[in-house]
DSSP file (Angstrom, degrees, kcal/mol; ACC not computed):
  #  RESIDUE AA STRUCTURE BP1 BP2  ACC     N-H-->O    O-->H-N    N-H-->O    O-->H-N    TCO  KAPPA ALPHA  PHI   PSI    X-CA   Y-CA   Z-CA
    1    1 A M              0   0    0      0, 0.0    25,-0.1     0, 0.0     2,-0.1   0.000 360.0 360.0 360.0 139.5   78.3  -31.6   36.9
    2    2 A M        -     0   0    0     23,-0.4    23,-0.4     1,-0.2    22,-0.2  -0.373 360.0 -91.7 -80.3 167.0   82.0  -32.0   36.4
    3    3 A G        -     0   0    0      1,-0.2    -1,-0.2    -2,-0.1    22,-0.1  -0.230  54.2 -81.2 -74.4 168.5   84.5  -33.0   39.0
    4    4 A D        -     0   0    0     19,-0.0     2,-0.3    20,-0.0    19,-0.2  -0.304  43.9-157.5 -70.2 154.2   86.4  -30.3   41.0
    5    5 A T  E     -A   22   0A   0     17,-2.1    17,-2.7    -3,-0.1     2,-0.3  -0.927   4.2-158.8-130.8 154.1   89.5  -28.6   39.4
    6    6 A A  E     -A   21   0A   0     -2,-0.3     2,-0.4    15,-0.2    15,-0.2  -0.970   9.6-165.3-133.3 148.2   92.4  -26.9   41.1
    7    7 A M  E     -A   20   0A   0     13,-2.7    13,-2.8    -2,-0.3     2,-0.4  -0.990  12.6-164.4-136.4 133.3   95.0  -24.4   40.1
    8    8 A V  E     -A   19   0A   0     -2,-0.4     2,-0.5    11,-0.2    11,-0.2  -0.934  12.6-143.5-122.5 134.1   98.1  -23.8   42.2
    9    9 A S  E     -A   18   0A   0      9,-2.9     8,-3.6    -2,-0.4     9,-1.1  -0.843  23.9-165.8 -94.4 127.9  100.5  -20.9   42.1
   10   10 A I  E     -A   16   0A   0     -2,-0.5     6,-0.2     6,-0.3     2,-0.1  -0.887  10.6-134.0-117.0 144.1  104.1  -22.0   42.7
   11   11 A D    >   -     0   0    0      4,-2.6     3,-1.6    -2,-0.3     6,-0.0  -0.222  42.8 -84.9 -86.3-176.3  107.2  -19.9   43.6
   12   12 A G  T 3  S+     0   0    0      1,-0.3    -1,-0.1     2,-0.1    -2,-0.0   0.670 128.2  52.1 -62.6 -24.4  110.7  -20.2   42.0
   13   13 A Q  T 3  S-     0   0    0      2,-0.1    -1,-0.3     0, 0.0    -3,-0.0   0.349 121.0-102.6 -98.9   6.9  111.6  -23.0   44.5
   14   14 A G  S <  S+     0   0    0     -3,-1.6     2,-0.4     1,-0.3    -2,-0.1   0.661  76.3 138.5  86.3  10.7  108.5  -25.2   43.8
   15   15 A R        -     0   0    0      1,-0.0    -4,-2.6     2,-0.0    -1,-0.3  -0.758  57.3-114.3 -96.7 139.0  106.7  -24.2   46.9
   16   16 A A  E     +A   10   0A   0     -2,-0.4    -6,-0.3    -6,-0.2     3,-0.1  -0.488  29.8 180.0 -68.5 137.9  102.9  -23.5   46.6
   17   17 A L  E     -     0   0A   0     -8,-3.6    22,-2.1     1,-0.5    23,-1.6   0.674  65.3 -19.9-102.8 -26.0  102.0  -19.9   47.3
   18   18 A G  E     -AB   9  38A   0     -9,-1.1    -9,-2.9    20,-0.3    -1,-0.5  -0.966  57.3-151.0-173.2 163.7   98.2  -20.2   46.9
   19   19 A A  E     -AB   8  37A   0     18,-2.7    18,-1.9    -2,-0.3     2,-0.4  -0.998   5.1-150.5-150.5 145.0   95.6  -22.3   45.2
   20   20 A V  E     -AB   7  36A   0    -13,-2.8   -13,-2.7    -2,-0.3     2,-0.5  -0.946  10.3-160.3-113.9 138.2   92.1  -22.0   43.7
   21   21 A I  E     -AB   6  35A   0     14,-2.8    14,-2.1    -2,-0.4     2,-0.5  -0.991   5.3-156.4-118.5 125.5   89.6  -24.8   43.8
   22   22 A Y  E     +AB   5  34A   0    -17,-2.7   -17,-2.1    -2,-0.5     2,-0.3  -0.884  26.4 158.6-103.6 130.1   86.7  -24.7   41.3
   23   23 A Q  E     + B   0  33A   0     10,-2.5    10,-2.7    -2,-0.5   -20,-0.1  -0.945  41.7  39.7-145.3 165.9   83.7  -26.6   42.4
   24   24 A N  E     -     0   0A   0     -2,-0.3     2,-0.5   -22,-0.2    -1,-0.2   0.940  66.3-176.2  58.6  49.7   79.9  -26.9   41.7
   25   25 A F  E     -     0   0A   0    -23,-0.4   -23,-0.4     7,-0.2     7,-0.2  -0.711   9.9-174.3 -77.0 125.0   80.1  -26.3   38.0
   26   26 A H  E >>> - B   0  31A   0      5,-2.9     4,-1.9    -2,-0.5     5,-1.8  -0.923   8.0-176.9-120.3 100.2   76.7  -26.2   36.3
   27   27 A P  T 345S+     0   0    0      0, 0.0    -1,-0.1     0, 0.0     5,-0.0   0.821  83.2  62.2 -69.2 -27.2   77.1  -26.0   32.6
   28   28 A E  T 345S+     0   0    0      1,-0.2    -3,-0.0    -3,-0.1    -2,-0.0   0.749 116.6  29.2 -64.6 -26.4   73.4  -25.7   32.2
   29   29 A Y  T <45S-     0   0    0     -3,-0.9    -1,-0.2     2,-0.2    34,-0.2   0.560 106.4-124.3-105.3 -18.6   73.4  -22.4   34.2
   30   30 A G  T  <5 +     0   0    0     -4,-1.9    33,-2.9     1,-0.3    34,-2.0   0.848  66.3 129.2  72.0  36.1   76.9  -21.3   33.2
   31   31 A T  E   < +Bc  26  64A   0     -5,-1.8    -5,-2.9    31,-0.2     2,-0.3  -0.886  32.1 175.2-126.1 156.3   78.1  -21.0   36.8
   32   32 A I  E     - c   0  65A   0     32,-1.1    34,-2.6    -2,-0.3     2,-0.3  -0.970  21.4-136.0-153.2 140.3   81.0  -22.2   38.8
   33   33 A E  E     -Bc  23  66A   0    -10,-2.7   -10,-2.5    -2,-0.3     2,-0.4  -0.768  18.6-163.1 -97.4 147.2   82.1  -21.6   42.5
   34   34 A L  E     -Bc  22  67A   0     32,-2.5    34,-0.5    -2,-0.3     2,-0.3  -0.961   7.6-171.1-129.3 149.4   85.7  -20.9   43.4
   35   35 A S  E     -B   21   0A   0    -14,-2.1   -14,-2.8    -2,-0.4     2,-0.3  -0.961  11.2-164.1-129.8 150.2   87.5  -21.1   46.7
   36   36 A A  E     -B   20   0A   0     -2,-0.3     2,-0.3   -16,-0.2   -16,-0.2  -0.959  10.9-179.4-139.0 155.5   91.0  -19.8   47.3
   37   37 A A  E     -B   19   0A   0    -18,-1.9   -18,-2.7    -2,-0.3     2,-0.4  -0.988   9.4-166.5-147.2 145.6   93.7  -20.2   50.0
   38   38 A A  E     -B   18   0A   0     -2,-0.3   -20,-0.3   -20,-0.3     3,-0.1  -0.996  29.6-165.1-144.2 144.1   97.2  -18.8   50.3
   39   39 A Q  S    S+     0   0    0    -22,-2.1     2,-0.3    -2,-0.4   -21,-0.2   0.627  90.4  28.3 -85.0 -22.5  100.4  -19.2   52.1
   40   40 A S    >   -     0   0    0    -23,-1.6     3,-1.0     1,-0.1    -1,-0.2  -0.987  68.5-134.1-143.8 147.5  101.6  -15.8   50.9
   41   41 A K  G >  S+     0   0    0     -2,-0.3     3,-0.6     1,-0.2    -1,-0.1   0.600 101.5  72.6 -78.0  -7.4  100.0  -12.6   49.8
   42   42 A R  G 3  S+     0   0    0      1,-0.2    -1,-0.2   -25,-0.1     3,-0.1   0.576  76.2  84.3 -75.8  -9.8  102.4  -12.5   46.8
   43   43 A W  G <   +     0   0    0     -3,-1.0     2,-1.8   -26,-0.3    -1,-0.2   0.794  69.7  73.6 -67.1 -31.1  100.5  -15.3   45.2
   44   44 A L    <   +     0   0    0     -3,-0.6    -1,-0.2    -4,-0.2    -3,-0.0  -0.429  66.6 159.9 -92.0  65.4   97.8  -13.2   43.6
   45   45 A S     >  -     0   0    0     -2,-1.8     4,-2.8    -3,-0.1     5,-0.2  -0.247  56.8-100.4 -76.1 171.6   99.7  -11.6   40.6
   46   46 A R  H  > S+     0   0    0      1,-0.2     4,-2.6     2,-0.2     5,-0.2   0.895 124.9  49.6 -58.8 -41.3   98.2  -10.2   37.5
   47   47 A S  H  > S+     0   0    0      2,-0.2     4,-2.4     1,-0.2    -1,-0.2   0.932 110.7  49.7 -72.0 -41.9   99.1  -13.4   35.5
   48   48 A V  H  > S+     0   0    0      2,-0.2     4,-2.8     1,-0.2    -2,-0.2   0.925 111.9  49.5 -63.0 -42.7   97.5  -15.7   38.3
   49   49 A L  H  X S+     0   0    0     -4,-2.8     4,-1.8     1,-0.2     5,-0.2   0.924 110.3  49.4 -62.5 -39.7   94.4  -13.5   38.2
   50   50 A K  H  X S+     0   0    0     -4,-2.6     4,-1.4     1,-0.2    -2,-0.2   0.914 115.5  42.2 -60.9 -42.0   94.2  -13.7   34.5
   51   51 A D  H  X S+     0   0    0     -4,-2.4     4,-1.9     2,-0.2    -2,-0.2   0.877 109.5  61.8 -69.3 -38.7   94.6  -17.5   34.5
   52   52 A M  H  < S+     0   0    0     -4,-2.8    -2,-0.2     1,-0.2    -1,-0.2   0.873 117.1  28.3 -52.5 -46.5   92.1  -17.7   37.6
   53   53 A F  H  X S+     0   0    0     -4,-1.8     4,-1.8    -5,-0.2     5,-0.4   0.623 108.3  70.5-101.7 -12.9   89.3  -16.3   35.6
   54   54 A D  H  X>S+     0   0    0     -4,-1.4     5,-1.9    -5,-0.2     4,-1.7   0.899  96.1  58.5 -65.8 -37.8   90.3  -17.5   32.0
   55   55 A Y  I  <>S+     0   0    0     -4,-1.9     5,-1.8     3,-0.2     4,-0.4   0.965 113.9  31.5 -60.7 -53.4   89.4  -21.0   33.1
   56   56 A P  I  45S+     0   0    0      0, 0.0     6,-3.0     0, 0.0     5,-0.3   0.932 129.3  35.7 -68.1 -42.6   85.8  -20.4   34.0
   57   57 A F  I  <5S+     0   0    0     -4,-1.8     4,-0.3     4,-0.2    -3,-0.2   0.962 130.7  24.1 -78.9 -53.4   85.0  -17.7   31.6
   58   58 A N  I  <5S+     0   0    0     -4,-1.7    -3,-0.2    -5,-0.4    -4,-0.1   0.928 130.4  34.3 -83.3 -48.2   87.1  -18.7   28.4
   59   59 A Q  I   <S+     0   0    0     -5,-1.9    -4,-0.1    -4,-0.4    -2,-0.1   0.882 130.8  28.6 -82.8 -37.7   87.5  -22.4   28.8
   60   60 A L  S   <S-     0   0    0     -5,-1.8    -3,-0.2    -6,-0.3    -1,-0.1   0.704  97.4-129.2 -92.9 -19.7   84.3  -23.4   30.4
   61   61 A G        +     0   0    0     -5,-0.3    -4,-0.2    -4,-0.3    -3,-0.1   0.837  42.3 173.6  75.9  33.0   82.1  -20.7   29.0
   62   62 A C        -     0   0    0     -6,-3.0   -31,-0.2    -7,-0.2    -1,-0.2  -0.384  31.3-155.9 -71.3 154.7   80.6  -19.6   32.4
   63   63 A Q  S    S+     0   0    0    -33,-2.9    44,-2.3     1,-0.3    45,-0.4   0.543  79.4  19.3 -99.5 -17.7   78.4  -16.6   32.6
   64   64 A A  E     -cD  31 106A   0    -34,-2.0   -32,-1.1    42,-0.3     2,-0.4  -0.980  59.9-148.1-155.5 147.4   79.2  -16.1   36.3
   65   65 A V  E     -cD  32 105A   0     40,-2.0    40,-2.7    -2,-0.3     2,-0.4  -0.947  20.8-154.5-112.9 130.7   81.8  -17.0   39.0
   66   66 A I  E     -cD  33 104A   0    -34,-2.6   -32,-2.5    -2,-0.4     2,-0.4  -0.855  10.8-174.6-111.5 140.1   80.5  -17.4   42.5
   67   67 A L  E     -cD  34 103A   0     36,-2.4    36,-3.6    -2,-0.4     2,-0.4  -0.998   7.4-164.3-134.1 134.7   82.6  -17.0   45.7
   68   68 A R  E     + D   0 102A   0    -34,-0.5     2,-0.3    -2,-0.4    34,-0.2  -0.912  20.5 139.5-118.1 142.7   81.2  -17.8   49.2
   69   69 A C  E     - D   0 101A   0     32,-2.5    32,-3.0    -2,-0.4    -2,-0.0  -0.980  53.6 -60.9-164.5 172.6   82.5  -16.8   52.6
   70   70 A A  E >   - D   0 100A   0     -2,-0.3     3,-1.7    30,-0.2    30,-0.2  -0.202  44.1-121.2 -59.3 153.3   81.5  -15.6   56.0
   71   71 A E  T 3  S+     0   0    0     28,-1.3    -1,-0.1     1,-0.3    29,-0.1   0.819 113.3  52.6 -65.2 -29.9   79.7  -12.3   56.3
   72   72 A N  T 3  S+     0   0    0     27,-0.2     2,-1.4    29,-0.0    -1,-0.3   0.110  72.0 123.8 -95.5  17.5   82.4  -11.0   58.6
   73   73 A D    <>  -     0   0    0     -3,-1.7     4,-1.9     1,-0.2     5,-0.1  -0.665  35.4-180.0 -78.6  93.5   85.4  -11.9   56.2
   74   74 A T  H  > S+     0   0    0     -2,-1.4     4,-0.8     2,-0.2    -1,-0.2   0.799  74.9  58.4 -66.0 -30.8   86.9   -8.5   56.0
   75   75 A V  H >> S+     0   0    0      2,-0.2     4,-2.5     1,-0.2     3,-1.2   0.971 111.7  39.2 -66.7 -52.9   89.8   -9.7   53.7
   76   76 A M  H 3> S+     0   0    0      1,-0.3     4,-1.5     2,-0.2    -1,-0.2   0.843 107.3  66.6 -67.5 -29.3   87.3  -10.9   51.0
   77   77 A G  H 3< S+     0   0    0     -4,-1.9    -1,-0.3     1,-0.2    -2,-0.2   0.743 111.4  34.6 -59.4 -23.2   85.2   -7.9   51.7
   78   78 A R  H <X S+     0   0    0     -3,-1.2     4,-0.9    -4,-0.8    -2,-0.2   0.833 120.9  46.0 -93.4 -45.2   88.0   -5.8   50.3
   79   79 A I  H >X S+     0   0    0     -4,-2.5     4,-0.9     2,-0.2     3,-0.8   0.986 107.0  52.2 -68.5 -61.9   89.4   -8.1   47.6
   80   80 A A  H ><>S+     0   0    0     -4,-1.5     5,-2.4     1,-0.3     3,-0.9   0.830 109.6  46.6 -56.5 -41.3   86.2   -9.3   45.8
   81   81 A P  H >45S+     0   0    0      0, 0.0     3,-1.5     0, 0.0    -1,-0.3   0.873 106.2  61.4 -63.9 -31.6   84.7   -5.9   45.1
   82   82 A A  H <<5S+     0   0    0     -4,-0.9    -2,-0.2    -3,-0.8    -3,-0.1   0.784 107.0  46.0 -61.1 -25.1   88.1   -4.7   43.8
   83   83 A Y  T <<5S-     0   0    0     -4,-0.9    -1,-0.3    -3,-0.9    -3,-0.1   0.278 130.0 -92.5-104.5  10.1   87.9   -7.3   41.1
   84   84 A G  T < 5S+     0   0    0     -3,-1.5     2,-0.1     1,-0.3    -2,-0.1   0.442  73.7 146.3 102.5  -0.8   84.3   -6.6   40.1
   85   85 A F      < -     0   0    0     -5,-2.4     2,-0.4    -6,-0.2    -1,-0.3  -0.449  41.1-138.9 -69.5 144.1   82.4   -9.0   42.3
   86   86 A T  E     -E  104   0A   0     18,-2.3    18,-1.9    -2,-0.1     2,-0.3  -0.868  20.1-131.0-102.4 130.5   78.9   -7.9   43.6
   87   87 A R  E     +E  103   0A   0     -2,-0.4     2,-0.4    16,-0.2    16,-0.2  -0.694  23.8 178.7 -94.9 138.5   78.1   -8.9   47.3
   88   88 A Y  E     -E  102   0A   0     14,-1.9    14,-3.8    -2,-0.3     2,-0.5  -0.996  14.9-153.9-131.3 125.6   74.9  -10.6   48.5
   89   89 A D  E     -E  101   0A   0     -2,-0.4    12,-0.2    12,-0.2    -2,-0.0  -0.877   7.8-163.8 -97.7 127.3   74.4  -11.4   52.2
   90   90 A I  E >   -E  100   0A   0     10,-3.3    10,-2.1    -2,-0.5     3,-1.2  -0.935  21.9-127.2-113.6 113.7   72.0  -14.4   52.7
   91   91 A P  T 3  S+     0   0    0      0, 0.0     8,-0.2     0, 0.0     6,-0.1  -0.153  82.4   8.0 -57.7 152.5   70.7  -14.6   56.3
   92   92 A R  T >  S+     0   0    0      4,-0.1     3,-0.9     1,-0.1     7,-0.2   0.537  85.3 120.5  62.0  12.8   71.1  -17.8   58.4
   93   93 A L  T <  S+     0   0    0     -3,-1.2     6,-0.2     1,-0.2    -1,-0.1   0.698  83.6  39.6 -79.2 -17.1   73.2  -19.7   55.7
   94   94 A R  T 3  S-     0   0    0      4,-1.9    -1,-0.2     1,-0.5     2,-0.2   0.074 136.7 -58.9-112.1  17.5   75.9  -20.1   58.3
   95   95 A G  S X  S-     0   0    0     -3,-0.9     3,-1.0     3,-0.2    -1,-0.5  -0.644  75.2 -55.5 125.7 174.7   73.6  -20.8   61.2
   96   96 A R  T 3  S+     0   0    0      1,-0.2    -1,-0.2    -2,-0.2    -4,-0.1   0.835 133.5  31.0 -59.2 -36.4   70.9  -19.1   63.0
   97   97 A D  T 3  S+     0   0    0     -3,-0.2     2,-0.4    -5,-0.1    -1,-0.2   0.219 109.4  68.9-111.9  13.0   72.8  -15.9   63.7
   98   98 A Q    <   -     0   0    0     -3,-1.0    -4,-1.9    -8,-0.0    -3,-0.2  -0.978  61.1-149.3-139.2 128.7   75.2  -15.6   60.8
   99   99 A A        -     0   0    0     -2,-0.4   -28,-1.3    -7,-0.2     2,-0.4  -0.479  16.7-128.7 -81.8 162.8   74.7  -14.8   57.2
  100  100 A E  E     -DE  70  90A   0    -10,-2.1   -10,-3.3   -30,-0.2     2,-0.5  -0.919  17.8-136.0-108.9 142.1   76.8  -16.1   54.4
  101  101 A T  E     -DE  69  89A   0    -32,-3.0   -32,-2.5    -2,-0.4     2,-0.5  -0.820  17.0-166.0 -96.9 130.5   78.2  -13.6   51.9
  102  102 A I  E     -DE  68  88A   0    -14,-3.8   -14,-1.9    -2,-0.5     2,-0.4  -0.978   2.3-164.3-118.8 124.9   77.9  -14.7   48.2
  103  103 A Y  E     -DE  67  87A   0    -36,-3.6   -36,-2.4    -2,-0.5     2,-0.4  -0.890   4.7-164.0-106.5 139.7   80.0  -12.7   45.7
  104  104 A I  E     -DE  66  86A   0    -18,-1.9   -18,-2.3    -2,-0.4   -38,-0.2  -0.989  10.0-168.0-129.4 131.0   79.2  -13.0   42.0
  105  105 A L  E     -D   65   0A   0    -40,-2.7   -40,-2.0    -2,-0.4   -20,-0.1  -0.938  15.5-152.2-115.6 105.5   81.3  -11.9   39.1
  106  106 A P  E  >  -D   64   0A   0      0, 0.0     4,-2.0     0, 0.0   -42,-0.3  -0.428  22.4-120.2 -69.5 153.8   79.4  -11.9   35.8
  107  107 A D  H  > S+     0   0    0    -44,-2.3     4,-2.8     1,-0.2     5,-0.2   0.816 111.2  56.6 -65.2 -34.4   81.5  -12.5   32.6
  108  108 A D  H  > S+     0   0    0    -45,-0.4     4,-1.8     2,-0.2    -1,-0.2   0.868 107.7  47.9 -73.0 -29.8   80.5   -9.2   31.1
  109  109 A V  H  > S+     0   0    0     -3,-0.2     4,-2.2     2,-0.2    -2,-0.2   0.927 112.9  48.5 -65.9 -47.8   81.9   -7.4   34.1
  110  110 A W  H  X S+     0   0    0     -4,-2.0     4,-1.8     1,-0.2    -2,-0.2   0.918 112.4  48.5 -58.5 -45.3   85.1   -9.4   34.0
  111  111 A R  H  X S+     0   0    0     -4,-2.8     4,-2.0     1,-0.2    -1,-0.2   0.890 109.2  52.3 -68.1 -36.0   85.6   -8.7   30.3
  112  112 A A  H  X S+     0   0    0     -4,-1.8     4,-1.9     1,-0.2    -1,-0.2   0.884 109.3  49.8 -64.4 -40.9   85.0   -5.1   30.6
  113  113 A R  H  X S+     0   0    0     -4,-2.2     4,-1.3     2,-0.2    -1,-0.2   0.830 107.2  54.9 -63.5 -31.4   87.6   -4.8   33.3
  114  114 A Q  H  X S+     0   0    0     -4,-1.8     4,-0.6     1,-0.2    -2,-0.2   0.907 109.2  47.7 -69.4 -41.5   90.1   -6.7   31.2
  115  115 A K  H >< S+     0   0    0     -4,-2.0     3,-0.5     1,-0.2    -2,-0.2   0.873 110.1  51.9 -65.7 -35.4   89.6   -4.1   28.4
  116  116 A D  H 3< S+     0   0    0     -4,-1.9    -1,-0.2     1,-0.2    -2,-0.2   0.792 112.3  47.2 -70.6 -28.2   90.0   -1.2   30.8
  117  117 A S  H 3<        0   0    0     -4,-1.3    -1,-0.2     1,-0.2    -2,-0.2   0.493 360.0 360.0 -91.0  -4.7   93.3   -2.7   32.1
  118  118 A A    <<        0   0    0     -4,-0.6    -1,-0.2    -3,-0.5    -2,-0.1   0.499 360.0 360.0 -80.4 360.0   94.7   -3.4   28.8
């Protein structure tokens, strides 16, 4: 497994608007996890999204990107499916009474969506 990698979106004054952390890259499986955080909703532009997924799919050759969050994360519940992720809830991964939601974006879904938006 390789070390973690980060991508930061910066505004015109050099302030960080948001960041993506890539971790748990498994070249043998072609998978990588990503986590994101933002100071501003403006950070997720089309060019940032292109770069965000270019890294795992085109540079690393991943076949799937994985995103994990709490099952009650309503923001990710709207955003992830809008970008083509499929949701899976796994009971008890966040404790006895809470599931963890795992979103998966396969490369073929991402590539098809890129063609549709071109």
